[in-house]
C-alpha positions in Angstrom: 15.3 -2.6 20.0 14.7 1.0 21.0 12.3 2.2 23.7 11.5 5.4 21.4 7.5 5.2 20.3 6.3 6.5 17.2 4.1 9.7 17.7 1.8 8.7 15.3 0.3 5.9 17.5 -3.3 6.0 19.2 -3.4 7.5 22.7 -4.1 5.1 25.3 -7.4 5.2 26.6 -8.2 5.9 30.2 -11.3 4.2 30.2 -12.7 0.8 28.6 -13.3 1.4 24.9 -16.8 1.6 23.7 -17.8 -1.8 21.7 -19.3 -2.0 18.5 -21.4 -4.7 16.8 -18.4 -5.5 14.1 -15.6 -5.6 16.3 -15.2 -8.9 16.0 -14.7 -8.4 12.0 -11.5 -10.2 11.0 -9.1 -7.6 9.1 -6.1 -8.2 7.4 -4.1 -5.1 7.1 -2.7 -5.3 3.5 -0.4 -2.6 3.7 1.8 -1.0 6.6 5.3 -0.3 7.5 7.9 -1.0 10.0 11.2 0.9 10.4 14.5 1.1 13.0 15.7 4.3 12.1 18.9 3.4 13.9 20.1 1.3 11.1 20.2 4.3 8.8 18.5 2.8 6.0 15.6 5.0 5.0 17.4 7.8 3.4 13.6 9.7 3.1 13.1 9.2 6.9 16.6 10.1 8.0 17.1 13.4 5.9 13.2 14.3 5.7 11.4 16.0 3.9 12.0 14.9 0.5 11.0 17.8 -1.8 7.9 17.1 -3.7 6.6 14.1 -1.4 2.7 13.7 -1.9 2.2 14.2 1.7 4.3 17.3 2.2 6.1 17.6 5.6 6.0 14.1 7.0 8.7 14.7 9.8 5.8 13.6 12.4 6.2 9.7 11.6 10.0 10.1 11.1 10.4 7.7 14.3 10.9 4.2 15.0 8.1 2.2 14.3 8.0 -1.6 15.8 5.3 -4.6 15.7 4.5 -3.2 19.4 3.8 0.5 18.4 1.4 -0.9 15.7 -0.6 -3.2 17.9 -1.0 -0.3 20.7 -2.4 1.9 17.8 -4.9 -0.7 16.2 -7.2 -0.1 19.3 -9.8 -2.7 19.6 -10.1 -3.7 16.2 -9.5 -7.7 15.5 -6.3 -7.5 13.4 -5.6 -11.2 12.2 -2.8 -10.8 9.8 -0.5 -8.2 8.6 1.4 -7.6 5.2 4.4 -5.2 5.3 5.2 -3.0 2.3 8.8 -2.1 1.3 9.6 1.2 2.8 12.1 2.8 0.5 15.0 0.8 2.2 18.5 1.9 0.7 18.2 1.5 -2.8 21.5 -0.5 -3.5 20.7 -3.1 -0.7 16.8 -4.6 -1.4 17.7 -7.8 0.1 19.2 -6.3 3.2 15.4 -5.0 4.1 14.0 -8.6 3.2 16.6 -10.2 5.7 15.7 -7.3 8.4 12.1 -8.3 8.2 12.5 -11.9 8.4 14.7 -11.6 11.4 11.8 -9.3 12.8 9.0 -11.7 12.2 11.2 -14.7 13.8 11.6 -12.6 16.7 7.9 -10.7 17.1 5.7 -13.1 14.8 5.0 -10.0 12.7 4.5 -9.6 9.7 3.1 -12.5 8.1 3.8 -11.5 4.4 5.8 -9.1 2.9 6.2 -7.2 -0.6 9.7 -6.7 -1.2 11.9 -4.1 -3.0 13.6 -4.5 -6.6 14.1 -2.6 -9.5 12.7 -4.0 -12.7 14.9 -1.8 -14.9 18.3 -2.4 -13.5 21.0 -4.8 -14.6 21.0 -6.9 -11.7 17.0 -7.5 -11.8 16.9 -11.4 -12.4 19.5 -11.9 -10.0 17.3 -9.9 -7.0 14.2 -11.2 -8.1 15.5 -15.0 -7.6 16.9 -13.8 -4.4 13.5 -12.2 -3.1 11.5 -15.2 -4.4 13.6 -17.7 -1.8 12.5 -15.6 1.2 9.5 -17.2 3.0 7.2 -14.1 3.4 7.9 -12.7 0.2 4.8 -12.5 -1.9 5.4 -9.6 -4.3 7.4 -6.7 -5.6 7.0 -2.9 -5.5 8.7 -0.7 -7.8 7.6 2.9 -8.0 7.7 3.6 -11.9 8.9 6.9 -13.4 5.9 9.5 -14.3 5.3 12.9 -14.7 4.3 15.3 -11.6 1.2 16.5 -13.2 -2.0 15.6 -15.0 -1.5 17.9 -17.6 2.1 16.8 -18.4 0.9 13.2 -19.4 0.7 11.8 -22.9 -0.3 8.6 -24.4 2.5 6.4 -25.2 5.0 8.4 -23.7 8.0 6.0 -23.2 9.7 7.5 -20.4 12.6 5.4 -19.3 11.7 3.7 -16.0 8.0 4.3 -16.6 5.3 1.5 -17.3 5.7 2.0 -21.0 9.6 1.4 -20.9 10.6 -1.8 -22.6 13.6 -2.4 -20.3 11.1 -2.0 -17.5 8.6 -4.2 -19.1 11.5 -6.6 -19.5 11.9 -6.7 -15.8 8.2 -6.9 -15.0 7.7 -10.2 -17.4 10.5 -11.9 -14.9 8.0 -11.8 -11.8 5.8 -14.7 -13.7 9.0 -17.0 -13.2 8.8 -16.7 -9.3 5.4 -16.7 -8.7 5.4 -13.5 -7.6 2.8 -10.3 -8.3 3.3 -6.7 -8.9 2.3 -3.8 -6.6 1.8 -0.6 -8.2 2.2 3.1 -6.7 1.3 6.0 -9.3 -0.7 8.9 -9.4 -4.0 8.5 -11.0 -3.0 10.0 -14.5 -0.6 7.0 -15.2 -3.1 4.5 -14.5 -3.9 4.0 -18.4 -0.2 2.9 -18.7 -1.0 0.6 -16.0 -4.1 -0.8 -17.9 -1.6 -1.2 -20.9 0.7 -3.0 -18.9 -2.0 -5.2 -17.2 -3.0 -6.2 -20.8 0.2 -6.9 -22.0 1.1 -9.5 -19.1 -2.6 -10.9 -18.3 -0.9 -13.8 -16.2 0.8 -11.4 -14.0 -1.8 -10.0 -11.0 -1.3 -6.2 -10.4 -2.3 -4.8 -7.2 -2.9 -1.0 -7.1 -1.8 0.8 -4.3 -3.6 3.5 -2.3 -6.6 3.6 -4.5 -5.0 4.8 -7.5 -3.4 7.8 -5.7 -6.6 10.3 -6.3 -4.7 13.5 -4.6 -7.3 15.9 -3.7 -11.2 15.9 -3.4 -11.6 18.7 -5.9 -14.7 17.5 -8.3 -12.6 17.8 -11.5 -9.8 15.6 -10.1 -12.1 12.9 -8.9 -13.8 13.0 -12.4 -10.2 12.3 -13.9 -9.2 10.0 -11.1 -12.4 7.8 -11.8 -12.1 7.9 -15.5 -8.6 6.7 -15.2 -9.7 3.7 -12.3 -12.4 2.6 -14.8 -10.1 2.0 -17.6 -7.9 0.1 -15.4 -11.0 -1.9 -13.8 -11.5 -3.3 -17.3 -8.5 -5.4 -16.6 -9.5 -8.9 -14.5 -5.8 -9.1 -13.3 -5.9 -6.1 -11.3 -6.7 -5.3 -7.9 -7.0 -2.4 -5.5 -6.1 -1.4 -2.0 -8.2 1.2 -0.5 -5.6 2.8 1.6 -3.3 6.0 1.7 -6.4 8.3 1.4 -4.7 11.2 3.1 -4.7 14.6 1.5 -2.0 17.4 2.6 -3.6 20.6 4.1 -7.1 18.8 4.2 -8.7 17.3 7.3 -9.4 13.2 7.1 -13.0 12.8 7.5 -15.3 10.0 6.9 -17.0 12.3 4.2 -14.1 13.2 2.7 -13.2 9.7 1.7 -16.6 8.1 1.3 -16.5 8.8 -2.5 -13.2 7.5 -3.3 -14.0 4.2 -1.2 -17.4 3.6 -2.7 -16.7 3.9 -6.0 -13.4 2.2 -6.0 -15.5 -0.9 -4.9 -18.3 0.1 -7.5 -15.7 -0.1 -10.2 -13.8 -3.1 -9.2 -16.2 -5.2 -6.8 -15.8 -6.2 -3.4 -14.0 -9.3 -4.9 -11.0 -6.9 -6.0 -10.5 -4.7 -3.6 -9.1 -5.0 -0.1 -8.8 -2.3 2.8 -5.2 -1.5 4.4 -4.0 1.3 6.5 -0.8 2.5 5.2 0.3 3.3 8.6 2.4 5.0 10.3 2.4 7.1 7.3 -1.5 7.8 7.1 -0.8 8.4 11.2 -0.4 12.3 9.8 -4.0 12.5 9.2 -5.7 10.0 11.2 -5.5 7.2 14.0 -5.0 3.7 13.0 -8.0 3.0 14.8 -9.9 5.7 13.2 -9.2 4.4 9.7 -10.6 1.1 10.3 -13.4 2.7 11.9 -14.0 4.8 8.8 -13.9 1.8 6.5 -16.4 0.0 8.8 -18.8 2.7 8.8 -18.4 3.3 4.8 -19.4 -0.1 4.4 -21.9 -0.7 7.0 -24.3 -1.1 4.3 -22.8 -4.0 2.2 -23.7 -7.5 2.2 -21.7 -9.4 5.2 -19.7 -11.4 2.3 -18.6 -8.4 0.9 -17.2 -7.0 4.0 -15.5 -10.1 4.9 -14.0 -9.7 1.4 -12.4 -6.5 1.6 -11.3 -6.5 5.2 -10.0 -10.1 4.9 -10.8 -12.9 2.7 -9.0 -11.1 -0.4 -5.9 -10.3 1.2 -5.7 -13.5 2.7 -6.1 -15.2 -0.8 -3.6 -12.5 -2.3 -0.9 -12.9 0.1 -1.3 -16.6 0.6 -1.7 -16.3 4.4 -2.9 -19.1 6.7 
């Protein structure tokens, strides 16, 4: 194991950290990554930066990130569960990432569950899904669907190949139910109507929207369009949301800038269909891991204790079948 440490980790404290009343709140981090760049299995990290990435120049987190880096970065928060999200490992070797994570878990105890990679519109989807489902920690699949780069270019019923409206993509999606796997979706907010259409077509498959529907910037018009799209997909009872990935390139991460997105997501979906996650080390570009959970705790301080427990722990425990 390399001794290089991620530069996005929280700095070590020179004195005992301050204690807060909710420091003992149990947290399951429902979305984060590990990677070993010496494996050369992550092209987007090895050859960074990839043009068009939503976070712009992300070279700061293009270093190894291991469970011990995560443990150091989390600070005083009580993390009781970790869910690994596939990290754009070599697309020709989706099972390789799953094997690597299971080996890591056997050696370190982390993570406790994972979302694996599969390509729903490829010829080998049946074989890959069957193989992924055999691994003890696999709970779900993520395949980022094809889409358009700007909200102005989205049209209803577009039918883009590789999108959520693509018949071939949907054929692969339907196979998730054969293996008791759910679907994790990352897509910009303007494609959420496609997600609603997909969720209605397959009401027996749970869909978990990543990164609060990727609202983008905090311009009032952007937030208005984002909220309308989230409101549509919130009408689907088989859809949940991870509140994570809230960084905005060129803008400071502040509690105030994220307050509206967090509160409106919870208002639309209810505390029973939302969960918090760090998206670390990616969101380390904007905020320390400890600071991310500080902000989520502060924004939700006024909620009922049972609802906060759902957001930080209970929902993720149920969705990812953790014990």
